[in-house]
VOTORTI-214850 format. One line per field, with one value per residue: residue number from 1; z, x, y of N, C-alpha, C in turn. Coordinates in steps of 0.05 Angstrom, whole numbers. Atoms other than C-alpha are relative to their C-alpha. Layout:
BEGIN
seq = NUM,...
n_up = Z,...
n_east = X,...
n_north = Y,...
ca_up = Z,...
ca_east = X,...
ca_north = Y,...
c_up = Z,...
c_east = X,...
c_north = Y,...
//
This chain:
BEGIN
seq = 1,2,3,4,5,6,7,8,9,10,11,12,13,14,15,16,17,18,19,20,21,22,23,24,25,26,27,28,29,30,31,32,33,34,35,36,37,38,39,40,41,42,43,44,45,46,47,48,49,50,51,52,53,54,55,56,57,58
n_up = 13,24,2,2,-22,-22,10,-11,-27,-9,7,-18,-26,6,2,-28,-17,9,-15,-29,0,8,-21,-20,7,-3,-28,-14,6,-4,25,6,28,11,-5,-1,-21,-20,-9,-30,-7,-15,-21,0,-14,-28,-8,3,-20,-29,-12,11,-17,12,-4,-26,-20,-24
n_east = -16,13,13,-21,-16,18,2,-19,1,19,-10,-17,13,8,-22,-5,19,-4,-20,8,14,-21,-17,20,4,-26,-8,16,-11,-29,-7,-28,-3,-9,23,25,8,22,18,-1,20,-11,-21,-26,4,-4,-31,-16,7,0,-26,-25,-13,4,26,10,-11,-8
n_north = 27,9,26,22,1,16,30,13,-1,20,24,4,7,23,20,8,15,29,11,4,24,18,3,7,29,16,4,21,26,5,7,-4,-1,23,16,-13,-15,15,-24,-5,-17,-25,5,-17,-26,5,4,-24,-19,13,13,-14,-19,-28,-14,4,-16,14
ca_up = -383,-456,-473,-493,-425,-387,-431,-411,-340,-335,-371,-320,-262,-292,-303,-232,-203,-245,-217,-146,-157,-187,-127,-77,-110,-112,-38,-19,-41,-22,-81,-94,-168,-178,-151,-162,-119,-55,-29,41,43,95,137,103,132,199,201,181,230,290,293,251,299,256,269,341,395,452
ca_east = 185,169,128,190,224,158,156,225,215,155,194,248,200,168,235,257,195,206,276,252,202,255,300,243,227,298,308,256,299,366,406,482,479,505,445,372,340,300,245,257,204,215,267,323,293,284,353,377,338,341,408,457,504,497,424,418,431,477
ca_north = 305,285,226,183,200,177,113,99,116,70,11,20,19,-44,-79,-66,-94,-156,-166,-155,-207,-252,-242,-253,-317,-344,-326,-378,-432,-462,-468,-478,-470,-542,-582,-571,-519,-543,-502,-472,-421,-369,-407,-369,-304,-335,-359,-291,-251,-305,-334,-291,-253,-190,-182,-210,-159,-178
c_up = -27,3,-1,27,17,-10,12,32,9,-7,22,27,-3,3,28,19,-7,11,30,6,0,27,24,-4,1,32,19,-6,7,-25,-2,-28,-13,0,-4,22,17,15,33,8,15,23,-8,10,28,9,0,26,30,8,-11,21,-5,5,28,18,22,27
c_east = -18,-15,19,12,-19,-1,25,1,-18,10,20,-12,-10,24,11,-15,7,27,-5,-15,15,15,-14,-6,20,8,-16,9,27,10,31,11,9,-21,-24,-7,-21,-10,4,-17,12,21,23,-2,-1,25,15,-6,0,26,27,9,1,-23,-9,15,14,-14
c_north = -4,-27,-24,-4,-16,-28,-15,-4,-23,-28,-5,-11,-28,-26,-3,-11,-29,-12,0,-23,-23,-7,-12,-30,-18,-3,-21,-25,-2,-14,5,4,-25,-21,15,12,-14,24,-3,19,21,-6,14,25,-6,-5,25,20,-12,-6,11,20,29,9,-5,16,-14,1
//
C-alpha cells in the first residue's frame, strides 16, 4: 500500500471513530429535535435491554 493510501485509510479510521463517539454521546440524551435535549444517561440502554420485547426472551 502506498503512503497516500495509508494516509487515506488512517483518516477514514479517525473519522469513523469521531462519528462513533458522537453517536454514543447523542444516545445518552432524550431528544426529539424540536425541544432541547435532556440528559438520560444509561436509561436509554437499560430500557432497550430490559423492557423492549424484541430483546426480552419469553
